[in-house]
N, C-alpha and C positions, 0 to 999 in steps of 0.2 A: 430392504427396504430399512428405512430407522426407525425405530419405536417411536410411537407416537406417543405426546406429550401430555398429560392431563392438565386438565387449567386447574388443578389444585397445586401439581409441582411450580407449574410457572407463577402461580401468587408467593410459594416458601422462598423459590427464584425472587422473585421482585421484589417478597422482606428482605429476605439478605442481604440486596443490592442495595436497599434504603437501610439499611443499618450500617453499611461503609457509607455512604453518601449519603445521611440525613438530609440535608437541606432540599434534597432531586425527588423532583414526585413520580411516583414509580409507576407504569399503568399496565397492563397485561395486555398485547394484542395479537389477534391469530389470526394466522393465515389460510387461502384459500384451504390449504392441507393439513390444517386444524393441528398444524406443529406450532408450541410455545414459543416465541419472542418474547424480545422484552422491547418496551423503550423508556432509556434514560436521558434524559436533559433534549424532550424530540428527539432523539435519534431510536430506532431502531437497530435492534439487535438481531442477528440471524443462526438459526441452530447450528450446533457444532457438526462437525464431518465427523462419520465412520464409516467403516465398511459396509458394501452392500446400498449404499445408496447412488443415485444417477448424478455423477458429472454431464453436463455440457459443455463442450466445445466447443469455442467461437472463433473466428479472429478479425477483430473488430479491426485494424490497422495493415498492416503486410499478411504477406503468405511464406510460407517457405516455399525452395529454388525447385525440391521438385514431393510428391506425396510421400515417397516410405520418410520422412520427418513427419507428415503427419502421424500417417497408419505409428511413427516411432513417438510420440506423443501419444497415441491414445493407449502403445503399450504401458505407460508410465502414468497415464490413469491407473488404467487396469492393476496395475501391482500395487494400491493400496489396497485394493478389495472392492475398488468402483465399478460402476456398467459406467459404459461412454456411451452418450447423444452426441452426434454431430449434427451443427448446422446446416441447414437448409443449402446455406450456400459457400462451408468450411474450403471446397478445391480449386475458387475460382481465381483466379489471376488477372488485374489490367492494369499491365505496369509495376511499379511500386507498391498497390493497393491492393489488400482480396477482396474486387468487386467492387462495384459502385457503391456510394457513399449510401443510397438507400438497400439496397440488400444488406450490406454489412451492420447498417441501422438495424435493419428490420428481424435477422437472426438474433442479435443480442433482444429485443423486443417478447422476440418470441418463445427464447431461453425464461427470463422471469415470471413471462404468462403462462410457462409450463409445467402442469401440477405436480409432472412425474419427474421431472429436474430441480434434483436440491441444494447443486450449487453449481457457477460458472467457473471455469478454467481459461483464463485465454490462450492461444497457439504462441504467441509470439506478439511482440511492439513491431517496430518498426515505421511505419509514416502514416498517417492518416487519419487516428481517433479525435481530433476535434473536429474533423468535418463531418462527424456522424451525430455530432450535440444534439442539432436542430432537430435530428429526424428520431429522440428515445424519445419512448412516452414516459415518463418523469412519474407519473399516477399510477402508471401501469407498475412500474418500479416496487413505487413505497408501498401496493398493499405486497408486495408477494419478496419479501428482505432475504434474500439467500448469500450466501458467501459467493462477493464477489473477486477474483484472485487476477494481479498480474503485476508487470511495473513497465520502467522507461515510458514509451509513448500511450500507454496506458496507464499513468496517470491522469491524463484530464479524462478520461470515464472516470475515475475514482472517485476523485475530486470533483467531478459536478454532479455524479450519482451521490454522493454525501448530500452535497450542499442542497441540491434539485429535490432528489427522495426523504432527506433524510432517514437513511440507512448505513451501518458502517458497511467502508469496502477495506481489503488486504492486499495492501504493496507486498506482493512478494513472488516466487519462482512463475512463470508458467510451466506451458505443460508440456512446451517440449525443449526442456533441459531435463537432464541426471539431477539428482540430489545428491549431494557427498552428506556428511555426516550430523554434520554440523547447520547445514540446510533443513535435512529432515525432522532436529532436532527443536530447529527453531518453530518450527513448519507446524509441528503436533504439538507444542507445547498453545504456541496461540490457539488452533482453529480443531485439534481435537480432546485435547484435555486443561483446559486452561484454567486457570484458578485466580486468585485477585490479584497477587502480585508477581511481577514476571518480569526478570531482564534481559531486555532485549537490546539487539547487536552489539552483546560484548565479543570482545573480540576472542576465539578460542583460544584455549590454552597452551600455555606454551611453555616447555619445559629448558629450565636456564639449566643451561652445561658450561663449564671451563673453558674462554674465549668462542660462546657465543648468548647473542642478547636475541628478541624482538626485533625485527625492521619492518616486517610487509605493514603488521596490523596495531602498531602504537596508534593512542589515543590523543589528542591536544585539546587542551584547558584553553578555546581564547578570550573568553571570560567566565572568572569565577562565578556561583552564585547556585540558586535554589530555585528552581521554579513549576508549578503544575499546571496543564491542562490539555482540553483536548488536541488531538494529533491530527494535521492534515500536514501534504505535502506528495515529494515522491522527486522524481525528472527537473532537476531545476527550468533544463526550457521547457519545458511543457506547463509549469505554474508560470511562469513568462507571458506565452502563448493565451493563459486564459484571464492574466491583468486586463479587470475595464469589461470584463462580458457579460455576461446573465450566468456564466457556469463558474465564476471564480467562488472556491469559498471566503466566510470570514476568516481574518484573519485574527482576531482582537482575542487576547486573551492565550491564543491557541501556542499550541507547539511543533514548531514550523521543521519537518525534517526535510533535507533537500540531497541529490549525489547528482551524477551526469559523467558522458563517456564522452571519451574523443572530440574534448573543446578545450580547444588551447588559452589559458592562463588569461590573455586580454578576453577572452570569450566569455568564461567568468567572473571576470570582473567586472564586465558593460552587461551580465545578466542580472548578476547582485547590484550595480547601480540602478537597471530600473527599478527594482526589486524598490529601492531607496528610495525615490528619485515621484517612486508610486505613492507613496509610502506607504505599504503595505510591513515593513519591517520595522515600521514606527509602533504595529498595535501587538507585536507579538512578544509573549510572556517568555518564550527561551528558541532557540535554535541548534540543531541538530546536524552536522554535515556528513555525511556516510564519503564514501568513494568515488575520488574524479580519474576515473580507473582509462588511459591510456590519454591522460589530459597532457600533450607534451608541447614540451618548447620547441616553436616553429624559431624558423633564420630568425639573423640579429635580436636585437638586447629585448628582454623582455625580467618581466617579473616570475617568480615560481607559484604554484596554486595555493602553496601555504603563504605569502606572505598575502597576495590575495585575500586568502579570509580571512587572513590579523587586521590589513587595514582595510576591507569591508564591512567586516563583522563584530569590530573590538568594541566602535565606541557605541552596539547600540542600543547598553546598559540594562543587559537582561545576561544570562546566563549558555554561554556559545559552546558547544563540547564538539571536535570534528574528528574524523578517523572509524567510528563504527559502523558495522560494517551491513550497512547499508548499501546496495550500487551494484552495478552492473560485473559482480566478481562472482565464484563456484563457492564459499560460504558467506551467504546470506539471510539477512533475517525476516517475518514475516511482518511487517509491522502495519495495524489496525487504525487505520483512517477513521476519526471519529469516537477514536475514544480517551478517555482519562489516561493520563500518564506524567512524569515526574521525570525532570531530566535534572540531574544533581552533578554541575559539569563540575565544582570545585571535586569532585571525587571519583569522576569523568566514571556516571551509571545513569543509564535511561529505563526505567521501571512504569511496567505496564501497571495501573493503579487498580484497572478491575477486568476481569472476564471480556472479553469481546464477541462471545457466544454463548450459546443459551442451550 
């Protein structure tokens, strides 16, 4: 079980945070487990991960095809020295959903309300998380800040919980995947051993030798500049689905990060255009686009994704950087939604300005 932190330590942590952000009011908030969390800018930080904790495993969207994939995910979680607590409906399947909307929402609520659960990992993404948003108990979630981790379709939950419950959430690996060295290092630097300033989603080192150069993980500065703001975002198609709903985060002065998978360039064009027409991109302080995995050009004439990003994002008047390690990729970053970060598009760097856990 995670070592319990005293209120004195919580006060010290708060004081250090205030020194970094003097204009921000810092308050201590104790969860039902008396594990300290820190509230900054109206957002609660959950406690950090460490071996011996219990991880709740849920399937809030789709399920795996076979049960053995769930057992594999449980073994991945145990490999960190965690214990696993499975959701009541984890093994249920209803076509492309992991059970009914009410059951999937009930599993998520139960894990946040369970004092024996220290953090919550999602089995996978797929489809269906926006369907359960009306059934979540956001007040219960707010009172029990915990690391909540996932990506892809989970984007809707990550941003809705941040917006409605005022806790930081984490766009990162799902339980049903093996962690590469890069993914593991980014995961642990954000959730296990955080420091005040952490470089996020930079490409892994590439050894340049005669006749070779980096191709797969090149960074592109769409618009130069430097800006700081709170991180929001995730999968582009899910962020578009939240527009106009009561679960959408406020885009004002935010650093927006986006990625997508298996979308033709014209669909990326359409979704970015939607965000522009809805006025969301007029509000942001900066934008980071990760990977568009398997976003192949179909038959007929087409722009490239690179062209679409330059065309749709190049006139925003804010720093824009593309190509970072966020997306449906093996080497992926863990990105805290609700944390302060600085985007330096000129020097092609995204930096987390504060620890996202305590």
